[in-house]
N, C-alpha and C positions, 0 to 999 in steps of 0.2 A: 881217136873215133869216138864218138859219142854212142853210148849204147841206149837203146830204147827198152826199157824195162815195163813190161805189161803184168800189172797186177791182177790176178784173176781170182775171183771168189767162188768157193765151192758151196755156198749157200744156195739151195734150190730158189727158184721164183717163188714169190709169194702167189696162193692161189687167187683167183678172181674172187671178189666180193660176191658173198651170197646173195641171191635175189630176195628180197623181203617178200612173204606171202601177201598176196591180195587180202585186203581186208574182206571179211565176208558180206555178202549182199545184205542190205538192210531187210528185215522182216516185215513182210506186210500186215498192216494193221487190221486185223480181222474182227474188230469190234463192231457190232451193229452200229449204224449211222443214225444220228439225229441231225436234220438239217434244219439250220435256223435261215428261213427264205424271207427276206424283207429289204427294206430301204436304208436309208442313213442311220436309222434308230438302231438298226441290227449292225449295219457295217461298223458303227463306233465313230461316227463323224466328229471330229474335234477332240477326240482323246488317243492316248498312246496305244500303240500296238499290245495287246494283251489285256487291254481294259474294259473293251466292248463286252456287253452281257453275254453272248455265247462263249466267248472264252473264260469268263468268271463262272458261267453255268459248268463248263468242262471240269473246273477245279472242284466245284461243289460234288459233283457226280464222281469225280475220282476220290475225294474225301470220304464218301459214303460207300465206296467198293462198289458203285455201279458201272459195270463194263461197257459204257457207251462211248462213241466218238462223235463230238460236236462239230459239225462243217458249218462254217460261218459262210453264207452265200447273201449277204446283204449289200446292195448296191446303192450307194448314195445318189439320191434324185431320182430313183426308181418309181415308175406308176405300175399300176396293176397290168396294163397293157406290156410294158418292159418286162415285168415278171411272167407273164404269159408267154413272152417271146423267148425266155431264158429256162423255161421250165425243163426241157429236155435234160439239161446239164444236171440239174437236181435230182430229176427221175432216174437218171443213169447211174446214181450212187445207190440205188435201191435202199432208201431210207426207211428205217422201222417208225419212224415218227417225224413229221414236219411241223415245225413251229411257223406259221405263216402270218406274217406282220407286214401288210401292204395296205395302200389305200390313201395313206396319210396326203402324199403328194398329188393324189387324184382331187381330194378336197381343197388343198391349198390353191390348186389351179382353176378351181370351180368346174372341174369336169362332170358331165352327167352322171348322177348317182347311179342311174340304171346300168351304164357301162361299167361302172366301178364293181357293182354287184355281180353283172354277168361274168367279167373276168374272174373275181374271185370264185364264183361257183365253178367254173371250168377248171381253175388250178386245184379246187378241192376234189373235184371228179377225178381228175387225171392222177393225183397222188394217191386217192383211195384205190383206184384200179390198179395202181401198182403194188398195192398191200400195206401202204403207210397209214398209220394213224395220223390224224390231223388235230393240232392245237392251234385254233384260230385266236389270234391276238388282236382284240379289237382297239381302235384309236378314236379320238374326236378331234374336233376343230377348235381354233380359237372363238371366242365367243361374238367376235366382229364379223362372222361370215353371213349373219343373218339367221332369224330362228328356223325358217321354213327348210332352208338348205341343210341346216344342221340336224334338225330332227329327221328329215329323210335320210342323211348321212348315217346318224347313230343308229337307224333301224336296221341297216344293211348287216351289221356282225350277227345280232342275235337271231336274226331271221335265216341267214345262212347256217349258223350253227345248228338250228333247229331242224332246218331242212336236210342238210347232209349228216347229222346226228354226229357232230364232231365235238371235241372237247372246246371249251370256250374260256377264256380269259377276257373278262369285259373290258378293261382298259390297261395297256401295257403300262402306262406310265401312272399309274394308281399310286399314290403318295409321293409322286415325284415332281409332276408336271407344274403344281402350283408352290413348290419349294424352291426359292432360289438358291438355297445352298446346295440343291442337287442338280441344277440346271446351269447350262452355259448362258453368256450373255445375251444370246439371240433369243432365249426364253422358248426355243423349240427343241433343243437337243440336251439330254443329260451329260452332266460331267462323270468323272470316274466313280465319285461316290454314288451318283444316280444310277449307273449303270451296275454297280454293286447290289443296290435295292431291287433293281428290275430283275436280275438273274434270281435272287432269293425268291422274288414273286413267281417267275417263271417256273422255277424249281417245285414250287408247292403245287403247281397245276400240271407238271409233267410227271411227276414220279407215279401217280395212278396209272399212267400209260405205259409205264415199263414192266417188263416181266421180272424184274429182280436182278441180282448180280449175274453177268454173263459167265 
């Protein structure tokens, strides 16, 4: 007769694996906000992520120990009417400073200068009502748009800066626009080197508006 032999172990069953502790939730970024509010020049059209001037500006601020958070709200192709329509999202961030760069696409499309000026004026007023300081970044147009239209367009930015008492950067692409080494092949958008130069220029105008290290 065959005998069935049962081999039994006296070792206790291993305990269930311990549950891993959930990682702590990310801490909110409480740094005061600087909103870069613009079009493709701000969004970084044609350059890699992290190469647009608002991102370079963030690194400049960090290097200087200035505790601000730059939020890039550039939208390629945006006009001043488009900016006015999405102003609420930017205002909801309660920015301390807004770098306002819009109007180039209005000019390139030949839209009425009075409409561009009115839209920019409304944006400045709304940002200021929310307690933000505004740095108005001027732009101009290619010379083939006609002297009368260009003169009218170019008067908009200094007039607005004076009327609303904003900080004013006369030309965002100063030292960039006419240098092919700093521009993309379309001659309208800066390349990565151009964005670095823009960030340095914006930084010079921005620092006086900041209250110092947070």
